[in-house]
C-alpha positions as CSV (number, residue, x, y, z in Angstrom):
1,M,193.1,219.0,132.3
2,K,190.4,221.3,130.8
3,V,189.0,223.4,133.6
4,C,186.3,226.0,133.5
5,V,185.7,228.4,136.3
6,I,182.3,230.2,136.2
7,G,182.6,233.4,138.2
8,A,185.7,235.6,137.9
9,G,185.4,237.2,141.4
10,Y,187.6,236.7,144.3
11,V,187.3,232.9,144.7
12,G,187.0,232.2,141.0
13,L,190.1,234.2,140.1
14,V,192.3,232.6,142.7
15,T,191.0,229.1,141.9
16,G,191.3,229.4,138.2
17,T,194.7,231.0,138.3
18,G,196.0,228.5,140.8
19,F,194.9,225.5,138.6
20,A,196.6,227.2,135.6
21,E,199.7,227.5,137.6
22,T,199.8,223.7,138.0
23,G,199.6,223.2,134.3
24,N,195.9,222.9,133.5
25,D,194.1,224.6,130.6
26,V,191.8,227.0,132.4
27,V,189.1,229.4,131.2
28,C,187.4,231.8,133.6
29,A,184.0,232.8,132.5
30,D,181.9,235.7,133.8
31,L,178.9,237.6,132.4
32,D,180.4,240.9,133.6
33,A,181.9,242.3,130.4
34,A,183.7,245.1,132.2
35,K,185.4,242.7,134.5
36,I,186.5,240.4,131.7
37,A,187.8,243.3,129.7
38,Q,189.8,244.5,132.7
39,L,191.3,241.0,133.1
40,E,192.2,240.7,129.4
41,A,193.9,244.1,129.7
42,G,196.2,242.7,132.5
43,E,194.4,244.2,135.4
44,T,192.5,242.7,138.3
45,P,189.2,243.8,139.8
46,I,190.5,242.9,143.3
47,F,193.7,243.5,145.2
48,E,195.3,240.3,146.4
49,P,199.1,240.1,146.9
50,G,200.8,237.8,144.4
51,L,197.7,237.2,142.2
52,L,198.4,239.6,139.3
53,P,201.9,238.3,138.5
54,M,200.5,234.7,138.5
55,I,197.6,235.8,136.2
56,E,200.0,237.5,133.8
57,R,202.4,234.5,133.8
58,N,199.7,231.9,133.0
59,A,197.9,234.1,130.5
60,Q,201.1,234.7,128.6
61,A,201.8,230.9,128.6
62,G,198.3,230.3,127.2
63,R,197.0,228.3,130.2
64,L,194.6,231.0,131.4
65,R,191.9,232.7,129.4
66,F,188.9,234.9,130.2
67,T,185.6,235.1,128.4
68,T,182.0,236.2,128.7
69,D,180.9,233.2,126.6
70,V,179.9,231.0,129.5
71,E,178.3,228.2,127.3
72,G,181.3,228.1,125.0
73,A,183.7,228.0,127.9
74,L,182.2,225.0,129.6
75,A,181.2,222.9,126.5
76,D,184.4,220.7,126.5
77,A,185.5,221.2,130.1
78,E,186.3,218.1,132.2
79,I,185.9,219.9,135.5
80,I,183.6,223.0,135.9
81,F,183.9,225.1,139.1
82,V,180.9,227.1,140.3
83,A,182.4,230.3,141.9
84,V,179.5,232.7,141.7
85,G,178.2,234.8,144.5
86,T,175.8,233.6,147.2
87,P,174.8,236.9,148.8
88,Q,172.9,237.0,152.0
89,R,169.1,237.3,151.9
90,S,167.2,239.5,154.3
91,D,166.4,236.4,156.4
92,G,170.0,235.4,156.7
93,A,169.9,232.6,154.3
94,A,172.2,232.3,151.2
95,N,170.7,233.4,147.9
96,L,171.4,230.5,145.5
97,S,169.8,231.9,142.4
98,A,173.2,232.3,140.7
99,V,174.2,228.7,141.5
100,D,170.8,227.5,140.1
101,A,171.4,229.4,136.9
102,V,174.8,228.0,136.5
103,A,173.5,224.4,137.0
104,E,170.9,225.0,134.4
105,T,173.4,226.4,131.9
106,V,175.8,223.5,132.5
107,A,173.1,220.9,132.0
108,K,172.2,222.5,128.7
109,A,175.7,223.3,127.3
110,S,178.1,220.6,128.6
111,K,179.1,218.2,125.7
112,R,180.9,215.6,127.6
113,E,181.0,213.6,130.9
114,C,182.3,216.0,133.5
115,V,182.4,217.0,137.1
116,L,180.5,220.1,138.3
117,V,182.2,221.4,141.5
118,L,180.4,223.7,143.9
119,K,183.2,226.1,145.1
120,S,180.8,228.9,146.1
121,T,179.9,228.9,149.8
122,V,176.5,227.2,149.9
123,P,174.3,225.8,152.7
124,V,173.6,222.2,153.5
125,G,171.4,220.7,150.7
126,A,172.8,222.8,147.9
127,N,174.6,219.8,146.4
128,A,171.4,217.8,146.3
129,R,169.6,220.8,144.9
130,V,172.0,221.1,142.0
131,R,171.9,217.4,141.3
132,K,168.1,217.6,141.1
133,I,168.4,220.5,138.6
134,I,170.9,218.4,136.5
135,A,168.7,215.3,136.7
136,S,165.6,217.2,135.6
137,A,167.4,218.3,132.5
138,G,168.4,214.7,131.7
139,A,172.1,215.5,131.9
140,D,173.1,212.1,133.3
141,K,176.9,212.5,132.6
142,I,177.4,215.4,134.9
143,H,178.8,214.5,138.4
144,V,178.3,217.0,141.2
145,V,180.7,217.4,144.1
146,S,181.2,220.0,146.8
147,N,184.6,221.6,147.4
148,P,184.4,224.5,149.8
149,E,187.1,227.2,149.7
150,F,189.2,228.2,152.7
151,L,191.0,231.2,151.3
152,K,192.1,234.1,153.6
153,E,191.9,237.4,151.9
154,G,195.4,238.9,151.9
155,D,197.0,235.5,151.7
156,A,194.8,233.6,149.3
157,V,197.4,232.7,146.8
158,N,199.5,230.9,149.4
159,D,196.4,229.3,150.9
160,F,195.5,227.9,147.5
161,M,199.0,226.7,146.5
162,R,199.8,225.3,150.0
163,P,196.4,224.2,151.5
164,D,196.3,222.7,155.0
165,R,193.3,220.6,153.8
166,I,191.2,220.0,150.7
167,V,187.7,219.1,151.6
168,I,185.7,217.3,148.9
169,G,182.1,216.2,149.3
170,C,181.5,213.3,146.9
171,E,179.1,210.4,146.7
172,P,180.9,207.3,147.9
173,D,180.3,205.3,144.7
174,D,181.2,208.1,142.3
175,D,184.5,206.8,141.1
176,F,184.6,209.1,138.0
177,A,184.4,212.3,140.1
178,R,186.8,211.0,142.7
179,E,189.5,210.2,140.1
180,L,189.2,213.5,138.3
181,M,189.3,215.5,141.6
182,R,192.2,213.5,142.9
183,R,194.2,214.1,139.7
184,L,193.4,217.8,139.6
185,Y,194.5,218.4,143.2
186,H,197.5,216.0,143.1
187,P,200.1,218.8,142.5
188,L,198.8,220.5,145.7
189,S,199.2,217.3,147.7
190,L,202.7,216.2,146.9
191,S,204.1,216.3,150.4
192,H,201.2,214.2,151.7
193,D,197.6,213.6,150.7
194,K,195.6,216.6,151.9
195,I,192.2,215.6,150.5
196,V,189.6,214.9,153.1
197,W,186.8,212.9,151.5
198,M,183.3,213.1,153.0
199,E,179.6,213.2,152.0
200,P,178.5,216.4,150.3
201,A,176.3,217.6,153.2
202,S,179.3,217.2,155.6
203,A,181.5,219.3,153.2
204,E,178.9,222.0,153.0
205,L,178.6,222.2,156.7
206,T,182.4,222.1,157.3
207,K,182.8,225.5,155.6
208,Y,180.2,227.2,157.8
209,V,181.3,225.6,161.0
210,A,185.0,226.5,160.4
211,N,184.2,230.2,159.9
212,T,181.7,230.3,162.7
213,M,184.2,228.8,165.2
214,L,186.8,231.4,164.2
215,A,184.3,234.2,164.5
216,M,183.3,232.8,167.9
217,R,186.8,233.2,169.2
218,I,186.9,236.8,168.1
219,S,183.6,237.7,169.7
220,F,184.6,235.9,172.9
221,M,187.9,237.9,173.2
222,N,186.0,241.1,172.5
223,E,183.8,240.3,175.5
224,I,186.8,239.6,177.6
225,A,188.4,242.9,176.4
226,A,185.3,244.7,177.8
227,L,185.8,242.9,181.1
228,C,189.5,243.7,181.2
229,E,188.7,247.5,181.0
230,Q,186.5,247.2,184.0
231,V,188.8,245.1,186.2
232,G,192.1,246.8,185.2
233,A,193.5,243.9,183.2
234,D,195.2,243.9,179.9
235,V,193.7,241.8,177.1
236,N,197.0,241.4,175.4
237,D,198.5,239.7,178.5
238,V,195.4,237.5,178.8
239,R,195.6,236.6,175.1
240,V,199.2,235.5,175.4
241,G,198.6,233.5,178.6
242,V,195.5,231.7,177.1
243,G,197.1,231.2,173.7
244,L,200.1,229.3,175.1
245,D,197.8,226.5,176.0
246,N,198.4,224.2,173.0
247,R,194.7,223.0,173.3
248,I,193.7,226.6,172.4
249,G,196.5,228.1,170.4
250,P,197.2,231.8,169.7
251,K,195.2,232.5,166.6
252,F,192.0,234.6,166.4
253,L,192.4,235.8,170.0
254,Y,192.9,239.4,169.2
255,A,190.4,242.0,170.5
256,G,189.2,244.5,167.9
257,P,186.3,246.4,166.4
258,G,184.4,243.3,165.3
259,Y,184.9,240.9,162.4
260,G,183.9,241.9,158.9
261,G,184.6,240.8,155.3
262,S,182.6,238.7,152.9
263,C,182.7,235.4,154.9
264,F,182.4,235.6,158.6
265,P,179.2,237.8,159.0
266,K,177.4,236.0,156.1
267,D,178.5,232.5,157.1
268,V,177.6,232.8,160.8
269,Q,174.1,234.1,159.9
270,A,173.7,231.4,157.2
271,L,174.6,228.7,159.7
272,I,172.1,230.1,162.2
273,H,169.4,230.1,159.5
274,V,170.1,226.5,158.4
275,A,170.0,225.3,162.0
276,R,166.7,227.1,162.6
277,E,165.2,225.4,159.6
278,Y,166.0,222.1,161.1
279,G,164.9,223.0,164.6
280,V,168.4,223.2,166.2
281,P,169.0,226.4,168.2
282,L,172.7,227.3,167.8
283,E,172.9,229.6,170.8
284,L,176.6,230.1,170.7
285,A,176.4,231.1,167.0
286,L,173.6,233.6,167.8
287,A,175.7,235.0,170.7
288,T,178.7,235.3,168.4
289,D,176.7,237.4,165.9
290,N,175.1,239.5,168.6
291,V,178.4,240.3,170.2
292,N,179.9,241.3,166.9
293,Q,177.0,243.6,166.0
294,R,177.5,245.4,169.4
295,Q,181.3,245.5,169.0
296,K,181.1,247.4,165.7
297,G,180.0,250.4,167.8
298,V,182.9,250.2,170.3
299,M,185.0,252.9,168.8
300,L,182.1,255.4,168.4
301,R,181.3,254.9,172.1
302,K,185.0,255.5,173.0
303,L,185.0,258.7,170.9
304,K,181.9,260.0,172.5
305,Q,183.5,259.4,176.0
306,C,186.5,261.5,174.9
307,F,184.3,264.4,173.8
308,E,181.6,264.4,176.4
309,G,179.1,262.8,174.2
310,D,179.1,265.5,171.5
311,L,180.9,264.8,168.1
312,R,179.2,267.6,166.2
313,G,181.7,269.5,164.1
314,K,184.6,267.3,165.3
315,K,187.0,266.1,162.6
316,I,187.8,262.4,163.0
317,A,190.6,260.9,161.0
318,I,190.3,257.2,160.2
319,W,193.3,255.0,159.3
320,G,192.1,251.8,157.5
321,I,188.9,251.3,155.6
322,A,189.3,247.7,154.3
323,F,188.1,245.1,156.7
324,K,191.6,243.7,157.1
325,P,195.1,244.5,155.8
326,R,196.4,243.3,152.4
327,T,193.0,243.6,150.7
328,D,190.8,246.3,149.2
329,D,187.6,244.5,150.4
330,V,185.4,246.8,152.4
331,R,182.4,244.4,152.7
332,E,181.1,244.5,156.3
333,S,184.1,246.5,157.4
334,P,183.9,247.9,160.9
335,A,185.3,251.2,159.4
336,L,182.2,251.6,157.3
337,T,180.0,251.2,160.4
338,L,182.1,253.8,162.2
339,I,182.1,256.3,159.4
340,D,178.3,256.0,159.0
341,S,177.8,256.6,162.7
342,L,180.2,259.5,162.8
343,L,178.4,261.2,159.9
344,A,175.0,260.6,161.7
345,E,176.5,262.3,164.8
346,G,177.4,265.4,162.8
347,A,181.2,264.8,162.7
348,Q,183.5,265.4,159.7
349,V,185.5,262.3,158.5
350,S,188.8,262.1,156.7
351,A,189.7,258.5,156.0
352,H,192.8,256.8,154.4
353,D,193.5,253.3,153.3
354,P,196.5,252.1,151.1
355,E,194.2,250.0,148.8
356,A,190.5,250.7,149.5
357,R,190.2,254.4,148.7
358,A,188.4,253.8,145.4
359,H,185.8,251.6,147.1
360,A,185.4,254.2,149.8
361,R,184.9,257.0,147.3
362,A,182.2,254.9,145.6
363,R,180.5,254.3,148.9
364,F,180.7,257.7,150.5
365,G,181.2,260.1,147.6
366,D,181.9,263.7,148.8
367,S,180.5,263.1,152.3
368,I,184.0,262.4,153.6
369,E,187.5,263.3,152.7
370,I,189.7,260.5,151.3
371,P,193.2,261.8,150.9
372,D,196.0,259.8,149.2
373,R,198.4,260.0,152.1
374,P,197.8,259.0,155.7
375,Y,199.2,262.1,157.4
376,D,197.0,264.3,155.2
377,A,194.0,262.7,156.9
378,V,195.3,263.8,160.3
379,S,195.6,267.5,159.5
380,D,193.5,269.5,162.0
381,A,191.8,266.3,163.3
382,D,190.3,266.2,166.8
383,A,191.0,262.4,166.9
384,L,192.7,259.7,164.9
385,V,191.2,256.2,164.9
386,L,193.3,253.3,163.8
387,V,190.8,250.7,162.5
388,T,192.8,248.5,160.1
389,E,196.3,247.5,161.1
390,W,198.2,248.0,157.8
391,R,201.9,247.9,158.2
392,E,202.5,251.5,157.3
393,Y,200.3,252.5,160.3
394,Q,202.0,250.4,162.9
395,N,205.0,252.6,163.8
396,P,204.2,256.1,162.5
397,D,205.8,259.5,163.4
398,F,203.7,260.4,166.5
399,E,205.4,263.8,166.8
400,R,204.2,264.6,163.3
401,I,200.8,263.3,164.1
402,K,200.6,265.4,167.3
403,A,201.7,268.5,165.6
404,A,199.2,268.1,162.8
405,M,196.2,267.4,165.1
406,R,193.8,269.9,166.7
407,T,193.6,267.7,169.8
408,P,195.9,264.8,170.4
409,V,193.4,262.0,170.8
410,L,194.3,258.5,169.5
411,L,192.0,255.5,169.5
412,D,193.5,252.2,168.6
413,A,191.0,249.5,167.6
414,R,193.8,246.9,167.1
415,N,196.0,247.7,170.2
416,I,198.9,248.1,167.8
417,W,200.1,251.2,169.7
418,S,199.3,250.0,173.2
419,S,203.0,249.5,174.3
420,Y,204.3,252.8,173.0
421,G,203.6,254.8,176.1
422,L,201.5,257.4,174.2
423,S,199.8,258.8,177.2
424,G,203.2,259.9,178.5
425,Q,203.8,261.6,175.2
426,G,200.8,263.9,175.7
427,F,198.2,261.9,173.9
428,T,194.8,260.8,175.1
429,Y,195.1,257.1,174.2
430,R,192.4,254.5,174.1
431,G,192.7,250.9,173.0
432,I,190.4,247.9,173.4
433,G,190.8,245.9,176.6
434,V,194.0,247.7,177.6
435,Q,194.6,250.5,180.1
436,G,195.2,253.9,178.6
């Protein structure tokens, strides 16, 4: 099948490459000439495990191409995916200007009957909005469906190739769109039919509800972690005991410095905004967001407790800048909030990350140190804060760390080191919801 993906960002690249892997003829189009040149040179603008080899394999086979000529790319496409950004507006709503622009371009440039698929995360009503744009242009052979993505950064290739569900919002009587979407996704549904058909509005809402529910679990456990510290309990034990209930399950029950990334913060707030427009107060979603905003300051509060409230002149080492392991994405990362706060307090910061150093340099410039090796960040530090649980940080040489530091203070935002008995090794250790 001839597939066009408009938007060569995170979602667009994984989607386009995944469909090329299943034998389709795919072109990814983007107006960012530098990004397209990078992809044509065999490089990726994002770090995602397993993605680059798959891009190279399909590009060499001729199934995957990249271009800045958007109109030329979509002219003969049977299926066109919209994978452009929908950034958050100041009021919390999603900015749909890029989606609107794509719809207008498709209406003008498409030369055949085709399916326009909204892959970007969009609020309820976006499908109807795009269909109105298409209709006003007189493009009556363009069918619009909603197909939200459920990709986890760091494991997106596996999520795409082995999805647990494929949500498609399609008008009940649109047999043309249903047949093309069924055929396109057939290779990903061989073990059993994974497609969940529903109305477009339900598909749009499913994406926001899924992310908000996961974010809700994180915020709830962060509140429980604060309670654990006061009553002498261990949040890790509580997490295990609760997660063994098969009605609840063990996932997303880990205490931490607050959720980040491109999805959870934006999607929770977008859902709140949509609900407010319709007069529905989503109090749990509001509480989830409020708890998360507060939680992003938890490590700063713990650092100030360790140094009697004064961080001026203190050197604080940070391990982990990306919002999660196995990605270089720093959007809404708790590490950024911590670093900004430390600089405002007059502290010096030395931060390391296996993949996100370039993004950190672009963000902070010369205001912080960003060494290439993790142990270099610890040299003469007054405290080390583990923010992102990369594998290489999980069992380090603590004797080496202690010898390099000015004062042996360890703060563990992921409770990775909580069972190592570090207090008995001469460290001041603080986790989240665990006893030091």
